[in-house]
Every structure is written in C-alpha cells, then in structure tokens.
C-alpha positions, 0 to 999 in steps of 0.5 A, a space after each residue: 627633581 619633579 618626583 621629589 616634589 610629588 613625593 613631598 606632596 604625597 607625604 604631606 597628604 598622608 601626614 595631614 589625614 584625620 586620625 581614627 580618634 578624629 573620625 569617631 565621635 563619642 557615642 551617646 549612651 544607650 543609642 543603638 548602633 549596628 554590629 559593624 559600627 566602625 568605632 570602639 564603644 567604651 567604657 562598656 557595651 550592651 549587646 542586643 539581637 540588633 546591635 550594640 550601644 554604649 552603657 555606663 562603666 558601673 555595669 558589670 559584664 553579664 548584667 542585663 542592659 538595654 539600648 534605644 533604637 531609632 524609633 524610640 523602642 528599648 531593646 534588651 540585651 546583656 553587658 559584654 565588656 
C-alpha cells in the first residue's frame, strides 16, 4: 500500500511540471542569443557568426539581416528560416 502512495506522488509531480512553452519566454526581436539557445526562435531567425536572433516574418530566407549584441553592437547575418 505505501508504494501506491509513492506512485501517486511521483505521477503528480510529473504531471504538474512546466511544459516547454512555459519555460521559453518570447524572445524580443533582434536580441542576439547563442547557437545553443534551448528554445525555438520564430517567426524568422537571423544567423550571424556569433549566434541567432528573432526577426520579422516579412524577411525572406537568404536576405541580409542583423542582430544586436549585449554591448549594443549590430552584427550582420543572413535570414535562415
């Protein structure tokens, strides 16, 4: 019987965990993040030599774009999706 209580507790903890959507806040436009950023960047992404950023959906893949680094510098890149 104690194992049923333990099983119910484990199931409750698993089901009450945060979903990935809750863990990933919406990224502001043009903010440079590293390549290993754990969340999906949408609607379009700009790829630079230093990372990625979110850009407007009106940009077409292959078009030039830019991301703003933490120090305020704008880094040129290309729209990848």
